[in-house]
VOFI-780394 format. One record per residue (C-alpha): residue number from 1; residue in one letter; x, y, z negated. Coordinates in nm, 4 decimals, m for minus. Each point is the difference from the previous one (the first is absolute). Layout:
<sites>
[site NUM, A, [X, Y, Z]]
...
</sites>
This chain:
<sites>
[site 1, I, [18.5768, 6.2528, m5.5054]]
[site 2, T, [0.3728, 0.0150, 0.0672]]
[site 3, T, [0.0341, 0.3758, 0.0428]]
[site 4, E, [m0.2309, 0.1338, m0.2715]]
[site 5, V, [m0.1343, m0.2587, m0.2440]]
[site 6, I, [0.3081, m0.2131, m0.0704]]
[site 7, P, [0.2459, 0.2926, m0.0384]]
[site 8, T, [m0.2412, 0.1801, m0.2343]]
[site 9, I, [m0.0414, m0.3055, m0.2209]]
[site 10, K, [0.3711, m0.0869, 0.0109]]
[site 11, A, [0.0871, 0.3512, m0.1145]]
[site 12, L, [m0.2016, m0.0612, m0.3161]]
[site 13, I, [0.1867, m0.3208, m0.0848]]
[site 14, D, [0.3179, 0.1879, m0.0882]]
[site 15, L, [0.0889, m0.0532, m0.3652]]
[site 16, K, [0.0869, 0.3688, m0.0353]]
[site 17, H, [m0.3745, 0.0682, m0.0015]]
[site 18, K, [m0.1961, m0.0030, m0.3225]]
[site 19, V, [m0.2177, m0.3026, m0.0714]]
[site 20, A, [m0.3201, 0.1949, 0.0766]]
[site 21, V, [0.1258, 0.0802, 0.3516]]
[site 22, R, [0.1066, m0.3593, 0.0603]]
[site 23, K, [m0.3348, m0.1219, m0.1316]]
[site 24, H, [m0.1671, 0.2343, 0.2489]]
[site 25, G, [0.2115, m0.1712, 0.2664]]
[site 26, V, [m0.1410, m0.3369, m0.1065]]
[site 27, N, [m0.3531, 0.1356, 0.0319]]
[site 28, L, [0.0779, 0.1404, 0.3457]]
[site 29, L, [0.1442, m0.3365, 0.1020]]
[site 30, I, [m0.3113, m0.1843, m0.1154]]
[site 31, Q, [m0.2238, 0.2485, 0.1835]]
[site 32, A, [0.2103, m0.0436, 0.3153]]
[site 33, V, [m0.0236, m0.3793, m0.0232]]
[site 34, L, [m0.3788, 0.0248, m0.0174]]
[site 35, K, [m0.0131, 0.2013, 0.3227]]
[site 36, Y, [0.1871, m0.2470, 0.2206]]
[site 37, D, [m0.0502, m0.3543, 0.1208]]
[site 38, E, [0.1878, m0.2991, m0.1370]]
[site 39, K, [0.2641, m0.0034, 0.2738]]
[site 40, S, [0.0877, 0.3645, m0.0645]]
[site 41, V, [0.0081, m0.0592, m0.3752]]
[site 42, L, [0.2448, m0.2882, 0.0414]]
[site 43, D, [0.2096, 0.1752, 0.2651]]
[site 44, Y, [0.0272, 0.3416, m0.1642]]
[site 45, F, [m0.0966, m0.0148, m0.3679]]
[site 46, K, [0.1069, m0.3421, m0.1250]]
[site 47, S, [0.3546, 0.1040, m0.0970]]
[site 48, L, [m0.1263, 0.3136, m0.1774]]
[site 49, L, [m0.2559, m0.2010, m0.1953]]
[site 50, L, [0.2579, m0.2577, m0.1034]]
[site 51, Y, [0.2474, 0.2746, m0.0924]]
[site 52, W, [m0.2439, 0.1637, m0.2389]]
[site 53, W, [m0.0947, m0.3343, m0.1498]]
[site 54, H, [0.3508, m0.0172, m0.1450]]
[site 55, D, [0.0225, 0.3547, m0.1316]]
[site 56, L, [0.1715, 0.0311, m0.3381]]
[site 57, N, [m0.2634, 0.2394, m0.1325]]
[site 58, W, [m0.3062, m0.1755, m0.1366]]
[site 59, N, [m0.2302, 0.2861, 0.1091]]
[site 60, I, [0.0878, m0.0706, 0.3624]]
[site 61, R, [m0.0459, m0.3768, m0.0380]]
[site 62, Y, [m0.3296, 0.0697, m0.1761]]
[site 63, A, [m0.1203, 0.2218, 0.2867]]
[site 64, I, [0.0897, m0.2499, 0.2728]]
[site 65, C, [m0.1554, m0.2833, m0.1996]]
[site 66, E, [m0.3164, 0.2052, m0.0419]]
[site 67, G, [m0.0190, 0.0373, 0.3780]]
[site 68, F, [0.0644, m0.3682, 0.0685]]
[site 69, P, [m0.3678, m0.1048, 0.0369]]
[site 70, S, [m0.0507, 0.2674, 0.2671]]
[site 71, I, [0.3176, m0.1047, 0.1793]]
[site 72, A, [m0.1034, m0.3664, m0.0123]]
[site 73, K, [m0.3294, 0.0789, 0.1736]]
[site 74, T, [0.1878, 0.1281, 0.3061]]
[site 75, L, [0.1909, m0.3272, 0.0426]]
[site 76, S, [m0.0784, m0.3559, 0.0973]]
[site 77, K, [0.0038, m0.2526, m0.2810]]
[site 78, D, [0.3239, m0.1571, 0.1282]]
[site 79, N, [0.1886, 0.3295, 0.0182]]
[site 80, C, [m0.1369, 0.1171, m0.3319]]
[site 81, M, [0.1024, m0.3202, m0.1774]]
[site 82, D, [0.3322, m0.0530, 0.1789]]
[site 83, I, [0.1348, 0.3552, m0.0096]]
[site 84, F, [m0.1634, 0.1836, m0.2874]]
[site 85, Y, [m0.1337, m0.2542, m0.2479]]
[site 86, P, [0.3509, m0.0887, m0.1294]]
[site 87, E, [0.0347, 0.3677, m0.0956]]
[site 88, L, [m0.3336, m0.0059, m0.1828]]
[site 89, A, [0.1083, m0.3165, m0.1821]]
[site 90, E, [0.3073, 0.1914, m0.1195]]
[site 91, F, [m0.2250, 0.2784, m0.1268]]
[site 92, L, [m0.1875, m0.2571, m0.2085]]
[site 93, N, [0.3250, m0.0355, m0.1959]]
[site 94, D, [0.1141, 0.3631, 0.0144]]
[site 95, V, [0.1773, 0.1467, m0.3020]]
[site 96, E, [m0.2630, 0.2743, m0.0260]]
[site 97, I, [m0.3288, m0.1191, m0.1453]]
[site 98, L, [m0.2189, 0.2407, 0.2030]]
[site 99, V, [0.1539, m0.1333, 0.3209]]
[site 100, R, [m0.0812, m0.3547, m0.1154]]
[site 101, L, [m0.3585, 0.0967, m0.0809]]
[site 102, T, [m0.0406, 0.1664, 0.3397]]
[site 103, A, [0.1460, m0.3130, 0.1619]]
[site 104, I, [m0.2620, m0.2134, m0.1792]]
[site 105, E, [m0.2728, 0.2303, 0.1333]]
[site 106, A, [0.1516, m0.0041, 0.3505]]
[site 107, T, [0.0269, m0.3798, m0.0040]]
[site 108, L, [m0.3695, m0.0213, m0.0826]]
[site 109, E, [m0.0706, 0.2015, 0.3176]]
[site 110, I, [0.1705, m0.2621, 0.2192]]
[site 111, F, [m0.0816, m0.3025, m0.2144]]
[site 112, D, [m0.1746, m0.1875, 0.2811]]
[site 113, M, [0.3257, 0.0099, 0.2015]]
[site 114, L, [0.2051, m0.1709, m0.2705]]
[site 115, A, [0.1049, m0.3618, 0.0250]]
[site 116, P, [m0.0674, m0.2190, m0.3065]]
[site 117, E, [0.3702, m0.0130, m0.0877]]
[site 118, Q, [0.0203, 0.3816, 0.0077]]
[site 119, I, [m0.2932, 0.0219, m0.2398]]
[site 120, R, [0.1533, m0.2651, m0.2243]]
[site 121, D, [0.3615, 0.1226, 0.0081]]
[site 122, D, [m0.0277, 0.3780, 0.0422]]
[site 123, F, [m0.3372, 0.1184, m0.1289]]
[site 124, I, [m0.1126, m0.2219, m0.2874]]
[site 125, P, [0.3230, 0.0199, m0.2089]]
[site 126, V, [m0.0074, 0.3816, 0.0163]]
[site 127, V, [m0.3674, 0.0108, m0.0962]]
[site 128, I, [0.0565, m0.2330, m0.2968]]
[site 129, Q, [0.2991, 0.2044, m0.1127]]
[site 130, H, [m0.1955, 0.3244, 0.0073]]
[site 131, L, [m0.3142, m0.1357, m0.1580]]
[site 132, N, [0.2134, m0.0810, m0.3021]]
[site 133, L, [0.1330, 0.3556, m0.0290]]
[site 134, D, [m0.1711, 0.2809, m0.1845]]
[site 135, I, [0.1453, 0.2975, 0.1848]]
[site 136, D, [m0.2005, 0.3200, m0.0316]]
[site 137, E, [m0.3340, 0.1547, 0.0874]]
[site 138, I, [0.0947, 0.0767, 0.3628]]
[site 139, W, [0.0990, m0.3641, 0.0544]]
[site 140, N, [m0.3136, m0.1324, m0.1714]]
[site 141, S, [m0.2213, 0.2403, 0.1936]]
[site 142, R, [0.1370, m0.1087, 0.3385]]
[site 143, M, [m0.0022, m0.3680, m0.0926]]
[site 144, S, [m0.3600, 0.0318, m0.1200]]
[site 145, K, [m0.0908, 0.0984, 0.3568]]
[site 146, V, [0.1594, m0.3072, 0.1608]]
[site 147, I, [m0.0356, m0.2764, m0.2592]]
[site 148, G, [m0.3239, m0.1209, 0.1587]]
[site 149, K, [0.1555, 0.0078, 0.3472]]
[site 150, I, [0.2959, m0.2029, m0.1253]]
[site 151, T, [m0.2340, m0.2536, m0.1564]]
[site 152, F, [m0.2290, m0.0149, 0.3024]]
[site 153, N, [0.2906, m0.0482, 0.2427]]
[site 154, L, [0.1429, m0.2811, m0.2107]]
[site 155, L, [m0.3381, m0.1658, m0.0546]]
[site 156, N, [0.0414, m0.2539, 0.2789]]
[site 157, F, [0.3773, m0.0299, m0.0240]]
[site 158, S, [0.0627, m0.3597, m0.1038]]
[site 159, E, [0.3271, 0.0703, m0.1779]]
[site 160, V, [m0.1388, 0.2357, m0.2630]]
[site 161, T, [0.1287, m0.1254, m0.3323]]
[site 162, S, [m0.1627, 0.0026, m0.3388]]
[site 163, E, [0.2789, 0.2424, m0.1013]]
[site 164, L, [m0.1277, 0.2515, 0.2552]]
[site 165, N, [m0.3640, m0.0561, m0.0947]]
[site 166, D, [0.0836, 0.0516, m0.3678]]
[site 167, A, [0.2059, 0.3120, 0.0783]]
[site 168, L, [m0.2818, 0.1515, 0.2104]]
[site 169, L, [m0.2630, m0.0668, m0.2647]]
[site 170, S, [0.2196, 0.1244, m0.2834]]
[site 171, Y, [0.0884, 0.3182, 0.1895]]
[site 172, F, [m0.3645, 0.0552, 0.0893]]
[site 173, K, [m0.1011, m0.0330, m0.3668]]
[site 174, G, [0.2759, 0.2405, m0.1017]]
[site 175, L, [m0.1130, 0.2612, 0.2513]]
[site 176, V, [m0.3605, m0.0232, m0.1198]]
[site 177, E, [0.1164, 0.0965, m0.3489]]
[site 178, I, [0.1868, 0.3118, 0.1187]]
[site 179, D, [m0.1604, 0.3222, m0.1112]]
[site 180, T, [0.0105, 0.1664, 0.3440]]
[site 181, L, [m0.3349, 0.0269, 0.1757]]
[site 182, E, [0.1431, m0.0106, 0.3545]]
[site 183, I, [0.1901, m0.3236, m0.0688]]
[site 184, V, [m0.3025, m0.1665, m0.1593]]
[site 185, Q, [m0.2223, 0.1079, 0.2918]]
[site 186, N, [0.2529, m0.1362, 0.2498]]
[site 187, I, [0.0061, m0.3274, m0.1882]]
[site 188, W, [m0.3778, m0.0385, 0.0013]]
[site 189, F, [m0.0073, 0.0680, 0.3736]]
[site 190, N, [0.2582, m0.2792, 0.0315]]
[site 191, L, [m0.1950, m0.2419, m0.2199]]
[site 192, P, [m0.1613, m0.1950, 0.2886]]
[site 193, G, [0.3482, m0.0877, 0.1260]]
[site 194, M, [0.0931, m0.1310, m0.3420]]
</sites>
C-alpha cells in the first residue's frame, strides 16, 4: 500500500493534471478502498478520501460522491457516520446540482444508517427543495429512478410533513406528464412506492 498504491494515487491528485486524469485517480482510490479491510482504509486512505471530498472541481466531487455507497460498505456504521457522513451531508448542499443529485442517491444507499435527526435536518429539506425545481431532462430522468425509493424510505418516518407529501405527489404527477418514455416507465415502476 505505502510503496505502490498510495504514491500512484497521490501523483494523480496534483492540480497540474487535467480533470480527466484526476477523476481517474478518484476511481483508482475507490477501487483500492474496495480491496482492503476497514483498518487499512482508515489508516492509509482516509486522508486521501477526505482530500478529494473538498476538491474545487465539481467533476471530482461528483466522482467521489458517486463512489460513496461502495466506500460506505467497507466501513462499520460508526466509522461511516462519524468520518464520512458529514462530507456526504455537505454534498447534499453542493453548489453543483449534479453533485447534489448524486448525494441524494448516495444517501438513499445508506438510509438505514441515518439517525432521525439526520433524515429530518439533512435529507428532507434537500429533497423538498429539489422536488420543487424543474431542472432538465437528465435531472428528471435520474429522479424518476429514485422517487419511489425516497417515498418508500420515508414511509415510516414519523416526521414526514404534509409539505413533503404534497411535494412528492406533485413532482410525481409532473413526471407522469413528461413526454419521455424512459421517465414515464421509471415512474410507473416507482408507483408502488408512491
